[in-house]
C-alpha positions as CSV (number, residue, x, y, z in Angstrom):
1,X,-20.0,8.6,12.1
2,X,-17.4,11.0,13.0
3,X,-14.1,11.3,10.9
4,X,-11.2,11.2,13.3
5,X,-8.4,9.1,11.2
6,X,-7.4,8.3,8.1
7,X,-5.5,5.7,7.0
8,X,-3.1,5.7,3.9
9,X,-1.4,2.3,1.9
10,X,2.1,3.4,0.6
11,X,3.2,1.7,-2.5
12,X,1.3,3.3,-5.0
13,X,-1.1,5.1,-2.7
14,X,1.1,8.0,-1.3
15,X,3.9,8.1,-4.6
16,X,3.7,5.9,-7.6
17,X,6.4,3.7,-6.8
18,X,5.7,0.5,-7.9
19,X,7.9,1.0,-11.4
20,X,10.5,1.8,-9.1
21,X,10.2,-1.5,-6.8
22,X,10.3,-3.4,-10.6
23,X,13.4,-2.0,-11.9
24,X,14.5,-2.3,-8.3
25,X,13.7,-6.4,-8.5
26,X,15.3,-6.9,-12.2
27,X,18.5,-4.8,-10.4
28,X,18.8,-7.3,-7.9
29,X,18.1,-10.5,-10.1
30,X,21.0,-9.4,-11.7
31,X,23.4,-8.8,-8.4
32,X,23.0,-12.5,-7.5
33,X,23.3,-14.0,-11.5
34,X,19.7,-15.2,-11.6
35,X,18.0,-15.6,-14.8
36,X,14.9,-14.2,-13.7
37,X,13.4,-10.8,-15.0
38,X,10.5,-9.8,-14.4
39,X,8.6,-7.6,-17.2
40,X,5.7,-5.2,-16.4
41,X,3.1,-7.8,-17.0
42,X,4.9,-10.0,-15.0
43,X,4.9,-7.6,-12.4
44,X,1.0,-6.5,-12.9
45,X,0.3,-10.2,-11.9
46,X,2.4,-10.4,-9.0
47,X,1.4,-7.7,-7.6
48,X,-1.7,-9.8,-6.3
49,X,0.9,-11.2,-4.0
50,X,1.5,-8.7,-1.5
51,X,5.6,-8.2,-0.4
52,X,8.6,-9.0,-1.9
53,X,10.1,-12.0,0.5
54,X,6.2,-13.7,-0.9
55,X,6.9,-13.4,-4.5
56,X,10.3,-14.0,-4.0
57,X,8.5,-17.8,-2.2
58,X,5.9,-18.2,-5.1
59,X,8.6,-17.7,-7.8
60,X,11.3,-20.3,-6.5
61,X,8.4,-22.9,-5.6
62,X,8.5,-22.8,-9.4
63,X,11.9,-22.2,-10.2
64,X,12.2,-26.0,-9.0
65,X,15.8,-26.3,-10.3
66,X,17.2,-22.9,-8.2
67,X,15.8,-24.2,-5.6
68,X,17.6,-27.6,-5.1
69,X,20.6,-25.6,-5.4
70,X,20.2,-23.1,-2.6
71,X,21.2,-24.5,1.0
72,X,19.7,-21.7,3.1
73,X,16.1,-21.1,1.7
74,X,14.7,-18.1,4.1
75,X,17.9,-16.8,4.0
76,X,18.4,-16.4,0.2
77,X,14.8,-15.1,0.2
78,X,16.4,-12.6,3.1
79,X,19.4,-11.7,1.5
80,X,18.4,-11.3,-2.6
81,X,15.6,-9.3,-0.8
82,X,17.4,-6.7,1.3
83,X,19.4,-6.1,-1.8
84,X,16.7,-5.1,-4.0
85,X,15.3,-2.8,-1.0
86,X,18.7,-1.1,-1.7
87,X,18.4,-0.6,-5.2
88,X,15.3,0.6,-4.6
89,X,15.8,3.3,-1.8
90,X,18.6,4.4,-3.8
91,X,16.6,5.1,-6.3
92,X,14.1,7.1,-4.2
93,X,17.3,9.3,-3.0
94,X,18.1,10.1,-6.2
95,X,15.2,12.0,-6.0
96,X,13.1,10.8,-8.9
97,X,9.9,10.4,-7.1
98,X,7.2,12.6,-5.8
99,X,3.7,12.2,-4.1
100,X,0.6,11.2,-6.4
101,X,-1.6,14.3,-7.1
102,X,-3.9,14.6,-3.6
103,X,-1.6,13.5,-1.5
104,X,-0.2,16.6,0.2
105,X,-3.1,19.1,0.0
106,X,-5.2,16.1,1.6
107,X,-2.9,15.6,4.5
108,X,-2.3,19.3,5.1
109,X,-6.1,19.8,5.4
110,X,-6.3,16.7,7.5
111,X,-3.3,18.2,9.4
112,X,-4.9,21.7,9.7
113,X,-8.2,20.4,10.8
114,X,-6.9,17.7,14.1
115,X,-8.0,14.5,11.7
116,X,-5.1,11.8,12.4
117,X,-3.0,10.6,9.9
118,X,-1.6,6.8,10.3
119,X,0.6,4.3,7.9
120,X,-0.7,0.7,7.0
121,X,2.1,-0.8,4.6
122,X,3.4,-4.1,3.7
123,X,6.4,-2.3,2.7
124,X,9.3,-1.8,5.4
125,X,9.7,0.8,7.8
126,X,13.5,1.8,5.9
127,X,11.3,2.1,2.7
128,X,8.7,4.2,3.8
129,X,11.0,6.5,6.0
130,X,13.4,7.4,2.9
131,X,10.2,7.7,0.5
132,X,8.5,10.7,3.2
133,X,11.6,11.9,3.5
134,X,12.4,12.8,0.2
135,X,9.0,14.0,-0.4
136,X,8.1,15.7,2.3
137,X,11.5,16.7,3.8
138,X,9.8,16.0,7.2
139,X,10.2,13.6,9.7
140,X,7.7,10.7,9.1
141,X,6.9,10.0,12.7
142,X,6.1,13.9,13.1
143,X,3.6,14.2,10.7
144,X,2.1,10.5,11.4
145,X,0.1,9.3,14.1
146,X,0.6,6.1,13.9
147,X,3.2,4.1,11.2
148,X,2.7,0.2,11.4
149,X,5.2,-1.8,8.2
150,X,6.1,-5.2,7.2
151,X,8.7,-4.7,10.2
152,X,5.9,-4.6,13.5
153,X,2.9,-6.7,11.2
154,X,4.2,-9.3,9.1
155,X,1.0,-10.9,8.4
156,X,1.0,-9.2,4.4
157,X,-2.5,-7.7,2.8
158,X,-5.6,-8.8,2.6
159,X,-5.0,-9.4,6.5
160,X,-6.7,-6.9,8.0
161,X,-3.8,-6.8,11.2
162,X,-1.9,-3.8,10.4
163,X,-4.8,-2.1,9.7
164,X,-5.8,-3.3,12.7
165,X,-2.5,-1.9,14.7
166,X,-2.4,1.3,13.6
167,X,-5.9,1.9,14.7
168,X,-5.2,0.6,17.9
169,X,-1.7,2.8,17.9
170,X,-4.3,5.7,16.6
171,X,-6.5,5.3,19.2
172,X,-9.8,5.5,17.3
173,X,-11.9,2.9,16.3
174,X,-12.9,1.7,12.4
175,X,-16.0,3.7,11.9
176,X,-14.4,7.1,13.2
177,X,-11.4,6.5,10.0
178,X,-11.5,5.9,6.4
179,X,-8.5,4.1,4.4
180,X,-6.8,4.9,1.2
181,X,-5.5,2.1,-0.9
182,X,-4.7,1.3,-4.4
183,X,-4.4,-2.3,-4.6
184,X,-7.3,-5.2,-4.9
185,X,-5.4,-6.5,-1.1
186,X,-5.1,-3.8,-0.1
187,X,-8.5,-2.6,0.0
188,X,-9.7,-6.1,1.1
189,X,-8.0,-5.8,4.4
190,X,-9.1,-2.5,4.9
191,X,-12.7,-3.4,4.3
192,X,-12.0,-6.7,6.3
193,X,-11.0,-4.1,9.1
194,X,-14.1,-2.8,9.2
195,X,-13.4,0.6,7.1
196,X,-14.1,2.2,4.4
197,X,-11.8,2.8,1.3
198,X,-11.6,4.7,-1.5
199,X,-8.9,3.9,-4.0
200,X,-6.4,5.9,-6.0
201,X,-5.9,4.2,-9.4
202,X,-2.5,3.4,-11.4
203,X,-0.8,1.3,-14.1
204,X,-1.0,-1.4,-12.7
205,X,-4.1,-1.8,-10.7
206,X,-6.9,-0.2,-13.0
207,X,-7.9,-4.0,-13.5
208,X,-8.7,-4.6,-10.4
209,X,-11.6,-5.5,-8.6
210,X,-12.6,-3.0,-5.8
211,X,-16.2,-4.2,-4.5
212,X,-17.1,-2.6,-1.5
213,X,-14.9,0.9,-1.9
214,X,-16.6,4.1,-1.3
215,X,-15.0,5.4,-4.2
216,X,-12.3,4.9,-6.9
217,X,-10.7,7.1,-8.3
218,X,-7.4,7.4,-11.0
219,X,-5.9,9.8,-8.1
220,X,-7.3,12.2,-5.5
221,X,-7.0,15.1,-6.9
222,X,-6.1,18.6,-7.8
223,X,-8.1,22.0,-8.2
224,X,-6.1,22.6,-11.6
225,X,-5.6,18.5,-11.8
226,X,-8.7,17.3,-11.6
227,X,-9.4,13.5,-10.9
228,X,-11.6,10.8,-12.8
229,X,-14.3,8.6,-11.3
230,X,-14.3,5.2,-11.5
231,X,-16.3,3.8,-9.4
232,X,-19.1,5.4,-6.2
233,X,-20.3,8.9,-6.0
234,X,-18.3,11.6,-5.6
235,X,-21.0,14.1,-5.0
236,X,-19.7,16.0,-8.3
237,X,-16.4,16.8,-6.9
238,X,-13.5,16.9,-8.8
239,X,-11.0,15.7,-5.9
240,X,-11.0,13.7,-2.5
241,X,-11.1,16.5,0.0
242,X,-12.0,15.8,4.0
243,X,-15.6,16.9,2.9
244,X,-15.8,13.7,0.8
245,X,-14.5,12.0,3.5
246,X,-16.8,12.8,6.2
247,X,-19.8,12.0,3.9
248,X,-18.3,8.3,3.6
249,X,-17.4,8.1,7.0
250,X,-21.1,9.7,7.8
251,X,-22.5,6.4,5.5
252,X,-20.9,3.2,7.7
253,X,-22.2,0.9,8.1
254,X,-20.0,-1.8,9.8
255,X,-19.3,-3.4,6.3
256,X,-21.1,-6.5,7.7
257,X,-21.2,-7.9,4.0
258,X,-18.0,-8.5,4.1
259,X,-16.8,-12.5,4.2
260,X,-14.5,-13.5,7.2
261,X,-10.6,-13.1,6.4
262,X,-8.6,-16.0,5.1
263,X,-5.2,-16.0,4.7
264,X,-4.4,-16.2,1.0
265,X,-2.2,-19.9,0.4
266,X,0.4,-17.9,-1.2
267,X,1.4,-16.9,2.4
268,X,2.6,-19.9,3.8
269,X,6.8,-19.3,5.1
270,X,7.2,-23.3,4.2
271,X,9.3,-21.9,1.0
């Protein structure tokens, strides 16, 4: 198979944003006079749930006293999430965020060689746009051929829908693309969509299960900042480049061993 497209997750993949998200959640809790405060350990565990609103639902269902005092639960969750997102984007705009090693290099390499680029994220479009404008100083639609966010797809990873939509928008099939991800749910979502996956771990996902991924590394790597391979064959390379991605796509076997997708219980909208 021929490599024609690369589809990136955003949070934790393009940039190490998860700690910014955690701090923004806690700022929102303070603003709403909630006694919630997510420690790094708490947030590590909550990342098993894709999506901020979904995390709120799980925590609210456990905090029965608080839930009983809320007249309109969906509105409460929406308002709390909006507050958190505003804090998060303010933090990004302060210029404290940088792309992870190898991301800009790989994007530039792909652009030079005519490889299409896509985004498949459970984050919002506004968060994504702020991140790209801040780090690459470019309008995202000038760089990416498909941008699929939670504003378009409400089904969260490990649902494959966000990847299926990105593939459709790019006009490509899964056997001509590869996904770059950072979490168990992202890995599953991409594989459920039929994609090969390269995983870049970070502080919150080093202990995740990445079964079936073609490669698991700590980051994509730079010439002066080689990566470390945790799982898979990097062909002796110390960075992830198009040659390596082409190798994985050429080995594509349609992922026939991937179990059918089942929507997780936490994604229920009954809160």
